[in-house]
N, C-alpha and C positions, 0 to 999 in steps of 0.2 A: 538421232538425238544423243548428246553426250551422256555418259554414265553419271550417277550421283556423285556430287563433289565431296571430298573428305573434309569434314568440319568437326571441330571440337567445342564443347561448351563446358566450362569448369566453374570453380569458385569465382565469384564476380564482385566487383565493386558495387556500391549502391546504385550507380546509374550506368554501369558499363557491362555489357554482355560479351565476354571474350569469345573468340573463336580462333582456330588454328588452321593455317593453310600450308600445304606442302610446297617446297621450293619451286616456284615458277610453274605450277601446274593448275592452280585454281584461280578464279576471278577474285575481285575485291571482297574482303572479309565481310561477314554478316554484320549488319548495322543493328545493334540493339537499340531499344527505345528507352528514353529516360522515364522516371516515374511521373514526370509532369506531362508527358506526352499522351494524348488521347489515342494515338494510333499504335497500340501495343502489338498488334498483329502484323505490322508491316514487315514484309520479306523482300529481300533484294532479288533482282532478276539474275539468272544464271546464264553464263555464256562460256563457250570453250575458249581456251587459250593455246597459243603455240608452245612448242617445246622450247627449252632454254636456247638450244643451238639455233633454231630458226629465228627466234626473237632477236638474238644477238647479231645474226647475220644481217637482218633488216635494219637494226639500229646502228650497227657499227659502220660509220663513214668517217674514219679519223677520230681524233679526240673529241670533237664536237658531238659525234654520234654517241659515244660512250657517256658523255655528260648528260645527254638527253635520255639515258636509260632510266626506266622507272625505279624509284627508290624501293618500292615494295615488290620484291620478287619471291615472297613466300618464306616459310620457315625452312631452314636447311634440312635436307632429308637425313633421316637417322637420328634426329635430335631426341634424346631420351631424358625424361624428367622422372626420377625415381619416385614411385608412390610413397605416401606417408600415411600414418594413422590407419583408419579403417580401410583405405584403399590398398594397403600393403598386405598381401595374403600371409596367413600364419604359417610359420615354418613347421608346425606340428600338424595342422589340418590339411595344408596343401604344400607339402615339402618340395615337390617337383616344380610347381609354379613359382614358388619363392626362390628356389635355387636358380631358376632360369632368369628371374628378374635380377638377382645379384650378379649372375654371370654376364648378362647383357649390359648392365650398368658398369661393371668392371671393364669389359671389352670396349665399350664406347668411351669410357674415361681415358683408356690408353690411346685410342685412335684420336680423341680430341687433343690430347697433349702433342701427339705427332703432327696434327694439323696446325697447331700454334707454332711449332718449330719451323714448319714449312713457311708459314706466314711471315715469321720474323726473319728467317735467313735466306729463303730461296724464292719467295714470290716475286720480289724485286730483282733487278739485275744484280749480279754478285758484287760489282764494283760500286753500285749506287749507295750513297750515304746521305743521311743517317739511316740506320735500320729502324723498322717499325718498333714501337714500344708496346709491350703487352698491357702495362698499366693495371695490373690486377687489383692493386690496393685502392685505386681510384674508382673502380667500377661500382662498388656497393654505394658509396656516397653519391655518385652520379645518378644511380638508379633511384635513390631516395629523393634526390632533388627533382629529377624529371617527373617522378611519380606525383609529387605535390604540385608541380607547375602545370602539368597537363590537366589534372582533375580540377584544380582551381580555375584554370583558363576555360575549361568546358562549362563550369558552373557560372562563370562571369560572362560567357558568350564571347570569349576572347579568341577569335579565329586566327589572327596573326601569330599568336604564341603557339597555338596548336600546329599551324603550318610549319613554323620554324623548328619545332621539336620532334614532330612525328613524320613517319614515312607516309607516302601518298595514300595507301589503303586506309590506315588508321585516321588520317586527316579527313578523308572522304566520309568515313563512318561518323566521326564527331560532327562534321558539318551537316550531315543528313539529320542527325538527331537534334541538333540545335535548331534546324529549320522546322522541325516538327514540334518544337516546344510550344505549349499553349500560350497565346498572346497574353501579356500582362503577368506572366509567371516568372519568378526569379528564384535562383538557387544559390546557396552558399555551401561549399564543401569544406569540411574540417577534418584533419587527421588528428584523432584523439590521442592515439599512442600506438607504438609498435608492440605487439604481444610477444614477439621473439626477435632475435637479431636477424636482420636480412642476410641472405646467404646466396652465393653463386652456386647454381646447381648444374649449369652447362656452360661451357666456354670453348667454342670451336670456330673453325674457319674453313673455307673451301675456295679454290680458284674457279673462275667462271670459264666455261668451255670455249675453246678456240680463241682465247684472248691472252695476250702476254701481259704479265705483271698486273693482273686484274683479278680481284676476288671479293668475297664477302665474309665478314666475321660477325657472329652473333653470340651474345651472352645472355643467359636466362638467370634472373635474380628472383629468389623467393621473398615475397613481402607479406608478412602477416600483421594485420593492423586492425584497429578499431576506427571506424570512420563515421562521421555525422553528416547527414545531408539535411539541410533546412530549406523549406520551400515556402514562399509567400507570394501574395499578389500586390499589385500597385496600391490598392486601397488599404490593405493591411500595413504596408510600409508607411503610407501617409499618416495613418492613425498612430502607429508605433513611434515614429519620430516625434510627433506632437506630444504624446504621453510621456516620452522619455525626457524631453526638455522641461515639461511641467513638473515632473517628479524630481528632477535634479535641482531645480530652483526652489521647490518647496522644502527640500532637505538642506538647502544652503550649500549645495555642492557645485563645483565648477562645471560648466557646460563645455564639452569638447569643441574645438574649432570646427570639426566636421559637422557637428549638429548646429552650431551657430550659423554656419554658411548656408544652411538650408532652412533656417527658421522662417524666413519670409516666403519660402516656396509654397507653404500651405495656403497662403493667401492667393498666390498665383494659381494654385490648383483649384481653389474654390471659384475663382473667376473663370477658369477654363471649363470647369464642370458645368457652370451655368450656361455656357455656350455649346454644350454638347460633347465635351471631350477634355482630356487632361493634356497639360503642356508637356511635351516629350522631354524638354530640357529639365524641367522641374522633376519629372518622374526619375530621370537618370540620377540627378543629384540626391534625391531622397533615398532611392534604393542603394546608392553607393554609401551614403552615410549609415544606413541601417546595416549593411553588410560588414562595415568596419567597426561597428559598436556591438561587441559580444553581449554586453549586459542588456542592451536594448532588444537584441534577438532573444535572449533568455526570458525576458519579461513579456514577450509578444506571443499571442495566440497563433502560432504558425505550426506547420507540419514538420516534425523533426523525427528522423529515423537514424538510429545508431545500430550499426551492424559490425560484427567481427568477420573479416574476410581473409582469405589466402589467395594471393595473386602471384603469377609467374610472369614478370615483365621481361620482354625480349628487347634488349638493346642491340642495335645494328650499326656497323661501320663498314664502309666500302673502300676498296683501293682500286683506283682507275688508272691504268698505265703507270703504276709505281707511285701514285700520289694518294695519300690517305685523306679521306673526308672525316668530318666530325661525327660523333655519336648521335644517333637518333633512336626514337622509340618505334620499333616495328609493330608491337602489339602485345598480346597476352596469350600464353599457352596454358596447357593443363597437364596434369600428371599422366605418365604413360602407363596406365593400368593394362593388364592383359587384354581386356575387352577393347580398349581404345586402340591398342597396337594392332590387334587382329582386324578390327574394322577399317582402320586407316590403310593397312597394308593391302587389303582387298580392294578398297576404293582407289588407291594409288595405282595398283596394277591395271584396273579397268581404265583409268584415265590415261595411263601411258600407252595402252593398246589403242585407245581412241586417237591419241595425238599422233601415233605412228601412222595410222590410216589416213589422218588428215594431211600429214606431211607428205605421204606418198601420193596423195591426190593432187597436191600443189606442184609436184615436180613435173 
């Protein structure tokens, strides 16, 4: 049996339970369950994976083989996210631990800068132009944009957007949790505000083994924010839209086009209910109108949860045979506390030993 898999669980979004996997050593990340899901205890199966070298040898059959390589190959080994707040040991109480954290962070920062120089000037053939752009100034705005898009898409059950923006492991997690969402339950995710300026805490790259002009770059961005998750059912949506239209007309205010477009849907719903069910098209239009009307949501008796969270979003970009791909969201990581580092190093060592034995058995 394979040894326990290195996993991390840190600060989390309202409906996302993050985990961290070491580069190309563990299976698809843990799929957290949304608040709306009744299956809170769901756990993914565990399976052993091949080493990066073996996986690339099997996948690489010309350019087509590399293009078919999974986008999710794990978190780059040695990625360090400096602890903050209570997770950062005191220099007075634990000076040796604190100095080790500062030294490891300084050393990793120097190595990361060197890896970016290699990415920009040496990963591609020397004569190939143009050179890759590091685009550091664009990364924080990009992370904020992707952060909003993927959570809004998950709440709206928008699988195509998630597939377009996320790596395969994160996409699989989101799809699993969407499939376990209770029938007739709907979500709206809102970013209330950022409690501090988003910041890049890790920016590094590495070539893939035994491949020319091929590598992976990952950037970790810290996002501290207040988020609101609103949950409601089909019946609550139907009543809320009807009440909203009635209240607006009673106050002499203009009814929005979105609400006017669904005014007749309540009559269709009543007819459908009399025959034992709701009209799916009507339900879709009513829920869409409710999710787009913040005042209607505010006046509705729905479940609302506001939480302040700290997330470390991992952006990933691949270069395959000298051609850069677009940025995608790999997933979320957590701070590299001494306990986390010791645990992951132990589990990673066990996993590497297991993979070596598996590779030897396949020869």
